[in-house]
C-alpha positions, -999 to 999 in steps of 0.1 A, spaced: 312 -869 96 282 -847 86 305 -817 79 327 -839 55 296 -853 36 287 -815 31 319 -806 19 320 -834 -5 285 -825 -16 294 -789 -25 326 -800 -45 306 -825 -65 280 -796 -74 307 -774 -84 324 -802 -104 289 -809 -121 285 -771 -129 320 -769 -145 312 -802 -164 278 -788 -176 294 -755 -186 321 -773 -207 295 -796 -224 275 -765 -232 304 -746 -247 314 -774 -266 280 -780 -279 278 -744 -289 310 -745 -307 300 -776 -325 268 -758 -335 285 -728 -347 312 -749 -366 283 -769 -382 267 -739 -395 299 -728 -414 300 -763 -431 328 -776 -408 325 -814 -403 340 -824 -367 362 -853 -361 348 -879 -337 372 -869 -307 365 -839 -286 366 -803 -297 399 -787 -284 400 -748 -278 432 -729 -284 449 -758 -298 465 -749 -332 472 -784 -343 436 -794 -339 426 -761 -356 446 -769 -384 433 -803 -389 399 -787 -392 410 -761 -416 428 -787 -438 394 -803 -444 374 -769 -450 404 -751 -471 421 -782 -486 437 -763 -512 447 -734 -492 460 -750 -459 497 -759 -457 511 -779 -429 549 -785 -422 546 -815 -445 535 -797 -473 559 -791 -502 549 -753 -506 551 -747 -467 587 -736 -467 582 -713 -496 555 -696 -479 575 -692 -448 605 -677 -467 581 -650 -480 591 -629 -449 614 -603 -457 636 -606 -427 647 -639 -415 638 -632 -378 601 -632 -390 604 -667 -408 586 -685 -378 570 -719 -382 534 -716 -380 514 -748 -372 497 -741 -405 494 -715 -433 460 -705 -448 460 -687 -480 423 -676 -487 415 -663 -522 383 -643 -512 367 -622 -488 342 -649 -481 368 -674 -474 386 -647 -451 352 -645 -434 348 -682 -428 383 -686 -416 381 -659 -390 348 -672 -376 365 -706 -373 396 -692 -354 373 -672 -333 350 -702 -322 382 -723 -314 399 -695 -298 430 -701 -318 460 -676 -321 466 -662 -355 486 -637 -374 479 -620 -407 506 -613 -434 502 -591 -465 536 -589 -482 557 -599 -451 580 -570 -452 574 -562 -413 607 -567 -395 590 -572 -359 588 -610 -352 552 -621 -345 535 -592 -361 530 -607 -396 542 -642 -384 535 -667 -357 550 -699 -342 537 -734 -337 510 -720 -315 490 -705 -340 478 -701 -378 493 -677 -403 467 -660 -425 486 -652 -457 467 -628 -480 488 -635 -511 458 -648 -532 440 -618 -526 457 -601 -554 429 -586 -578 437 -553 -593 410 -534 -613 406 -496 -625 373 -480 -632 360 -465 -664 372 -428 -657 407 -443 -644 401 -422 -613 401 -451 -588 418 -484 -586 407 -514 -566 435 -535 -549 439 -565 -531 462 -566 -500 480 -597 -512 496 -577 -540 530 -561 -541 537 -527 -553 557 -539 -584 525 -557 -597 503 -526 -592 527 -502 -610 531 -526 -639 492 -528 -639 487 -493 -641 515 -483 -666 493 -488 -699 469 -462 -683 494 -435 -677 483 -431 -641 497 -443 -607 488 -443 -570 505 -435 -537 524 -468 -532 556 -482 -520 590 -469 -529 602 -505 -531 583 -528 -554 584 -560 -530 565 -542 -503 531 -556 -495 501 -533 -502 480 -541 -470 505 -533 -442 520 -504 -462 485 -487 -464 473 -493 -429 508 -480 -415 504 -447 -433 526 -451 -462 554 -429 -478 553 -428 -516 580 -414 -541 564 -378 -538 549 -382 -501 553 -344 -494 533 -335 -525 504 -359 -523 504 -369 -486 503 -404 -472 490 -436 -488 462 -440 -463 448 -404 -470 441 -416 -508 419 -445 -497 384 -439 -505 370 -474 -495 382 -503 -473 364 -537 -475 367 -553 -441 360 -586 -428 349 -582 -392 358 -607 -366 320 -618 -367 324 -629 -403 304 -599 -416 318 -583 -446 314 -545 -450 324 -516 -471 339 -485 -451 336 -453 -466 330 -417 -458 289 -422 -460 290 -460 -450 303 -472 -418 320 -438 -416 333 -444 -380 350 -474 -391 362 -457 -423 379 -429 -401 393 -456 -375 410 -474 -401 429 -442 -412 453 -448 -383 438 -478 -364 458 -506 -382 444 -540 -379 423 -537 -347 391 -539 -364 392 -568 -387 411 -580 -420 411 -556 -449 406 -574 -479 402 -546 -506 414 -511 -510 401 -483 -533 428 -458 -541 425 -424 -560 448 -424 -590 472 -397 -599 480 -386 -635 513 -367 -627 537 -395 -641 561 -372 -657 591 -365 -635 626 -355 -631 649 -377 -612 685 -384 -604 703 -407 -578 737 -400 -565 760 -411 -538 784 -390 -515 813 -401 -493 809 -402 -458 832 -372 -452 806 -352 -471 776 -364 -453 776 -336 -429 773 -310 -458 746 -332 -474 727 -329 -440 731 -290 -439 718 -288 -474 689 -310 -465 680 -291 -436 680 -258 -456 659 -275 -485 632 -288 -459 628 -254 -443 620 -238 -478 609 -268 -498 591 -267 -531 560 -292 -525 567 -306 -560 601 -318 -552 613 -347 -531 650 -355 -516 654 -386 -498 686 -396 -480 700 -430 -469 732 -430 -450 755 -459 -445 787 -461 -428 808 -455 -458 786 -436 -483 753 -416 -485 727 -422 -513 706 -392 -521 675 -392 -546 662 -361 -562 630 -360 -577 606 -333 -592 571 -336 -608 573 -326 -644 599 -327 -672 622 -298 -663 659 -290 -662 676 -293 -631 652 -278 -606 663 -247 -585 648 -265 -553 679 -287 -553 702 -256 -552 715 -263 -515 732 -294 -529 748 -281 -558 782 -273 -543 788 -307 -527 811 -331 -546 794 -363 -559 810 -396 -552 792 -415 -582 760 -410 -602 739 -441 -602 712 -426 -622 719 -392 -640 694 -364 -645 667 -378 -664 632 -367 -675 611 -400 -674 581 -417 -659 573 -423 -623 566 -458 -632 598 -463 -649 615 -447 -616 596 -471 -593 600 -502 -614 639 -497 -617 651 -479 -587 623 -493 -564 636 -528 -573 673 -519 -561 664 -515 -525 677 -534 -495 675 -569 -494 675 -592 -461 695 -622 -459 698 -620 -420 681 -606 -392 664 -571 -392 656 -545 -365 645 -508 -368 632 -481 -348 619 -445 -354 613 -410 -339 603 -377 -349 618 -344 -344 613 -309 -357 637 -292 -381 647 -256 -372 682 -257 -384 710 -283 -391 724 -286 -355 704 -314 -341 705 -332 -374 741 -333 -374 740 -344 -340 719 -375 -351 745 -383 -377 773 -382 -351 754 -405 -328 747 -430 -357 784 -429 -367 792 -439 -331 766 -465 -329 777 -480 -362 814 -481 -352 805 -498 -319 786 -527 -337 803 -561 -341 816 -571 -375 787 -582 -399 761 -558 -385 753 -528 -411 736 -500 -395 715 -474 -417 700 -440 -411 673 -426 -431 661 -391 -422 628 -387 -438 619 -350 -443 584 -339 -439 570 -306 -447 535 -292 -435 520 -299 -468 518 -334 -461 501 -328 -427 478 -305 -446 468 -332 -471 463 -356 -445 438 -332 -427 416 -325 -459 417 -357 -480 389 -379 -475 378 -367 -441 413 -366 -426 433 -391 -408 439 -400 -370 477 -397 -370 478 -365 -348 505 -350 -369 517 -314 -360 520 -292 -390 556 -282 -388 586 -291 -409 600 -324 -392 621 -356 -397 607 -391 -393 641 -407 -386 645 -446 -394 675 -462 -377 677 -497 -393 702 -526 -386 707 -558 -406 729 -585 -392 736 -624 -395 717 -646 -370 751 -657 -355 756 -624 -338 741 -617 -303 706 -601 -310 704 -585 -279 739 -566 -282 729 -553 -316 693 -543 -309 705 -528 -274 728 -505 -295 700 -493 -316 677 -489 -285 704 -470 -267 709 -445 -298 670 -440 -299 669 -433 -262 699 -409 -263 686 -391 -292 650 -388 -280 663 -374 -246 684 -348 -265 655 -337 -287 633 -332 -258 658 -311 -239 662 -289 -270 624 -285 -275 625 -304 -309 609 -338 -299 576 -348 -315 557 -377 -303 546 -392 -336 559 -427 -344 557 -436 -380 541 -470 -378 557 -486 -411 591 -480 -394 580 -486 -358 599 -511 -336 585 -542 -317 585 -522 -284 573 -488 -295 538 -475 -290 527 -458 -323 490 -455 -314 496 -435 -283 519 -411 -302 487 -402 -323 472 -384 -291 449 -395 -265 418 -382 -283 425 -404 -315 436 -433 -293 404 -433 -276 385 -429 -307 402 -460 -321 394 -479 -292 356 -468 -293 353 -479 -329 373 -512 -323 347 -521 -294 318 -513 -317 330 -537 -346 348 -562 -324 329 -564 -291 343 -596 -283 378 -583 -288 388 -612 -311 415 -590 -328 428 -578 -295 429 -613 -277 435 -639 -305 458 -618 -329 495 -628 -322 512 -596 -319 504 -562 -333 501 -525 -321 469 -535 -300 449 -503 -290 437 -522 -258 472 -526 -245 483 -491 -256 452 -476 -240 457 -497 -208 494 -484 -205 483 -448 -212 457 -451 -182 483 -465 -159 509 -434 -167 481 -408 -164 473 -394 -130 436 -387 -133 419 -379 -103 384 -399 -98 355 -384 -86 333 -400 -62 299 -391 -47 287 -405 -15 249 -407 -8 237 -382 -33 201 -393 -44 196 -364 -67 168 -348 -44 166 -332 -12 139 -348 10 127 -332 42 116 -358 69 95 -353 100 114 -362 131 102 -394 145 87 -394 182 110 -413 204 100 -427 239 124 -406 262 123 -413 298 102 -387 316 133 -377 340 146 -342 329 116 -336 307 89 -310 314 56 -325 308 24 -303 317 2 -333 321 25 -347 347 32 -314 364 4 -296 379 23 -268 393 11 -232 380 47 -219 374 55 -245 350 25 -236 330 37 -200 328 70 -212 315 55 -234 289 34 -205 278 63 -180 276 85 -204 255 56 -211 231 51 -172 225 90 -168 218 86 -198 194 56 -185 176 75 -148 174 105 -166 158 86 -186 134 66 -155 122 99 -136 117 113 -164 96 79 -165 75 82 -127 70 121 -127 61 115 -156 37 86 -140 20 108 -107 15 137 -127 1 113 -148 -23 97 -117 -36 131 -101 -41 142 -130 -62 112 -128 -82 117 -91 -88 152 -91 -100 149 -126 -118 178 -135 -144 187 -98 -151 222 -100 -165 249 -73 -169 268 -75 -202 293 -54 -222 289 -53 -260 322 -54 -280 326 -42 -316 343 -60 -346 376 -42 -337 374 -53 -301 366 -19 -287 338 -13 -262 306 -5 -280 285 -4 -250 303 -4 -213 272 -19 -195 238 -32 -207 212 -52 -188 188 -79 -200 170 -109 -187 181 -145 -195 155 -152 -219 155 -120 -240 194 -124 -243 188 -160 -255 162 -152 -280 183 -122 -293 215 -144 -298 198 -175 -310 201 -196 -280 176 -217 -257 170 -203 -222 185 -232 -208 220 -225 -227 223 -195 -203 209 -211 -170 244 -210 -153 258 -178 -169 257 -157 -139 266 -183 -112 301 -175 -101 305 -208 -86 296 -227 -118 333 -229 -128 334 -260 -149 344 -247 -185 326 -256 -216 324 -245 -252 290 -245 -267 285 -242 -304 252 -231 -321 245 -224 -357 247 -185 -352 266 -181 -320 294 -197 -296 291 -196 -260 323 -195 -242 323 -204 -204 358 -206 -192 357 -202 -153 351 -165 -147 352 -155 -184 318 -160 -202 310 -144 -235 288 -150 -266 303 -147 -300 288 -139 -334 300 -132 -368 296 -96 -362 301 -89 -325 308 -101 -289 287 -99 -256 308 -101 -224 289 -110 -194 299 -90 -161 299 -113 -130 300 -102 -95 335 -114 -88 366 -105 -71 391 -79 -85 418 -107 -93 394 -124 -115 383 -92 -131 420 -89 -145 414 -122 -165 386 -101 -185 412 -73 -188 436 -98 -202 411 -109 -227 401 -75 -237 438 -63 -244 445 -96 -263 413 -94 -283 421 -60 -295 455 -69 -305 440 -98 -325 413 -77 -341 428 -44 -349 457 -41 -375 492 -40 -365 521 -62 -355 501 -82 -330 477 -96 -358 501 -116 -377 489 -147 -393 455 -145 -372 444 -118 -396 434 -145 -420 412 -164 -396 375 -152 -395 364 -128 -367 347 -155 -344 377 -177 -345 402 -148 -334 377 -141 -307 377 -178 -296 415 -177 -298 419 -146 -276 394 -162 -250 414 -195 -248 446 -176 -248 436 -154 -218 425 -183 -199 455 -206 -204 477 -174 -197 462 -170 -165 468 -206 -156 502 -205 -167 510 -173 -147 495 -187 -116 514 -220 -123 547 -200 -126 542 -180 -95 531 -209 -74 561 -228 -88 585 -201 -74 569 -202 -42 570 -239 -39 608 -240 -51 616 -214 -23 599 -234 3 614 -265 -8 649 -247 -6 640 -235 28 631 -272 41 666 -279 46 668 -253 73 662 -267 109 651 -233 123 623 -230 100 608 -264 96 577 -258 111 568 -226 92 578 -245 59 554 -272 68 525 -248 72 537 -230 37 536 -264 19 502 -274 31 489 -239 17 510 -244 -15 495 -279 -20 457 -266 -18 465 -240 -45 484 -266 -65 453 -289 -66 432 -260 -75 451 -251 -105 456 -286 -115 419 -294 -114 412 -261 -134 438 -272 -161 423 -306 -162 387 -292 -166 399 -269 -194 416 -298 -211 385 -319 -209 364 -290 -224 390 -288 -253 390 -324 -257 352 -325 -260 351 -300 -287 380 -317 -305 361 -350 -306 330 -334 -324 338 -327 -361 303 -311 -364 308 -286 -338 341 -275 -352 327 -270 -388 299 -249 -373 322 -226 -356 329 -208 -390 300 -183 -384 312 -158 -409 312 -183 -437 278 -197 -425 263 -163 -426 275 -157 -461 259 -188 -474 289 -210 -473 287 -234 -445 315 -258 -440 312 -294 -445 317 -316 -414 353 -324 -420 362 -292 -429 378 -275 -397 415 -275 -402 421 -241 -386 398 -248 -357 414 -282 -350 449 -267 -351 440 -238 -329 421 -261 -302 451 -287 -304 476 -261 -298 459 -251 -264 450 -287 -255 487 -296 -256 497 -263 -236 471 -272 -211 481 -306 -208 517 -296 -202 505 -273 -173 484 -301 -157 515 -327 -161 539 -298 -145 515 -295 -117 513 -332 -112 551 -332 -111 551 -304 -87 526 -319 -63 548 -352 -62 578 -331 -50 558 -313 -25 542 -344 -9 577 -362 -8 591 -332 10 560 -328 35 564 -364 42 602 -361 51 593 -331 73 566 -351 90 591 -376 96 617 -354 110 589 -338 133 580 -373 146 615 -380 154 617 -350 175 584 -357 191 598 -391 200 629 -379 215 611 -355 234 587 -383 249 619 -404 256 636 -377 275 606 -370 295 603 -404 304 640 -407 313 635 -376 336 606 -390 353 623 -425 360 653 -406 374 630 -384 394 612 -416 406 644 -431 420 654 -398 437 618 -395 454 620 -430 468 654 -423 483 644 -391 496 612 -407 512 635 -434 530 659 -407 540 629 -386 553 618 -416 576 652 -418 592 653 -380 600 619 -380 617 621 -373 655 619 -410 665 640 -434 684 660 -451 657 695 -455 675 713 -439 645 727 -414 669 746 -440 688 766 -450 656 793 -428 641 791 -445 606 752 -448 604 747 -415 585 772 -424 560 757 -458 555 721 -442 551 736 -417 524 751 -445 506 721 -469 506 698 -439 493 723 -430 466 725 -467 456 689 -471 458 683 -442 434 708 -453 411 691 -487 410 658 -477 406 669 -453 377 689 -479 360 661 -506 362 635 -481 349 659 -469 320 666 -506 313 628 -514 309 624 -482 288 650 -492 262 636 -527 262 602 -514 256 616 -490 226 634 -520 209 599 -538 207 585 -542 172 546 -542 166 
């Protein structure tokens, strides 16, 4: 009874705690809502209940809140461009200022209510800019202010605008902005997703032209994000989408180049391969002032030609000149960009049904793969049910767009590779009566097949263009791990309660994409056990040991014992004196040759200026503009963790056994006491450095880089070349061993070889990951990358923090190569582990077979021994009356044999029964 009473008491205590916590939470929420001017109803507060939240919002924003019974509700729902995004929200709120957005967002956060954000509603992914009955839709259509500054260089635009309104507003000022190619596309989602304009290869992406974001943070605070104010948030928004808050204003740089040449033509499906061949040639030698856009449909292909300036037919479009035109929708015209956008831009695709699209990126090196994508598109289009219309839009991107994104307004976080490429958009529209899984499955299948083919041909690029991304794609991960983690860091800073991650309905959430990345990445975790950071010597504790077996002078008066003890004490004293003398000698030798380093001095052309020079660490640090502690581990062979240290006048490179100092006018290479095999790395560096510094065919484009960057390039190249060479050699050995693992006669030797290979693979993988981490660390530091231009700094022209394009390209290239090596090692280790487990299983089976055979043999011998013993008894010279019977001997033999068989069979039966047991 006492136990039952105790249990009831505990349960009542827990219940009381829960109730108290609930009351405290509700009282806190009530106080927070009251501070926002929200009058609460008499009933209890409901968390996560959209209907309850909408009833409160209807009181606070009576003119901006629309429920299903409101006359304007259906009109607002139908603003979504795609039918599958016209979800019936519990209510729609249309705030008309940043202050109202702030108040609204705080209420939603307090009441823990799901929400979605809609600008123009052109997103085709259900739930991204729409939400069902379980949440609130924040429609930004009333945030539609537009203003231009006095010098017409900047225009401020609200996210609720559509691009048609923006172009009309700017037309009298003879300027324009990088905006949507279709006038009914909303401003907010278009810009945050990157934004391809009519001349995107000339000016770059729309996101690159933003100079200020006004952002409402989840805590309600309204901030301006620029390059100087909340700079981390500004940079995060150049790729981080709506992971930080709600953007309520954009400042965009205007363009004065509004006079253009344009024409719009169609081609038959039979001539589309010729159009694509011409398109590939055009992209590989594109004029940055021109633009060609293609939209492929099952029966025809639409091609737009545009050129900046009033000109006759531009030579840039020469590759298309010989292809027969099916029809001319707009003849060659010298007009204005506003005219183009307001006429052609209003004739885009309309959506009366369900829409679904995906995108992927591939390099353009010729026309072969482009033709392959067209063939796959035609096959997919033919397989779709009647009523579904599949379109293919290969959007060509040239390196100038990437360069604009690196240099404009501090750069973006998209992680684009500076190569000619195509952002392919596969897009389908179909009536809702068709099976959505069949139609979307066909599109996904085309995407998977083409992606796999591009990878096999070395043409695949990871970038996913957000504006065309599908609901299941992961664009933030395609920006690269460094940029993804930067976005997550900024999101945690400005949204520590993770409101945008947890309450926003559907989006490309950085937290989820980073979580999936962590699950897919095999990163070894380092653990330390029992390390206190210092070494403490303890005096041994005195223990009470029994006297038996111990020699104690006080208990043994024997004189011989005293002699033994004295002799032992003399030996111990002599040993201690030797230890002291040797320790002192070693200590003095450490002092005498303290920190003296052996170095080699290299000239500007990579030749050896001084083959060997010696100096102390402090002297070298002072001479090369470093602190003494910067070189504290430079002569430690075991200090193998790579790093790249940047100082205003010197770059210190420590990459495993390759360590050097780089200045604008020379290189100092440290000579370490290492094995001959490692000296070869330095030989590779020396040879490669000379090819990069001395004029000749090996220098190539590197000649345009300053001296210090060519040295850095040579150092990184020598390290990664060594890693790759070791990887290739060990890979060949592992493959040979795996091939031999199928042979029965060498299974034991193969196992020993695989164990050795595993140790070497782990070592290479660890070094590759360390090298990758060192590159990632410098890539995340814009200041260090800008400081690496030592020659320009010495000439009095230091680079701005964001001006480090060449360095970033250089480091990113080696980062990708190192990552590939590390991942290849992981895959090889996986194969090796599986093969090792298989061989171990084979060996275990063989051991078991041997043990079973031994047991069987011993059982049989036991039966034979028993029978032999019995027979032996009768064979003794005793009276047993067997001599008197003629059949006694035969009976005895038969009995012994039967006894042997019986014992053996019984033993084997018990053995088999034991083997069948399952533990």
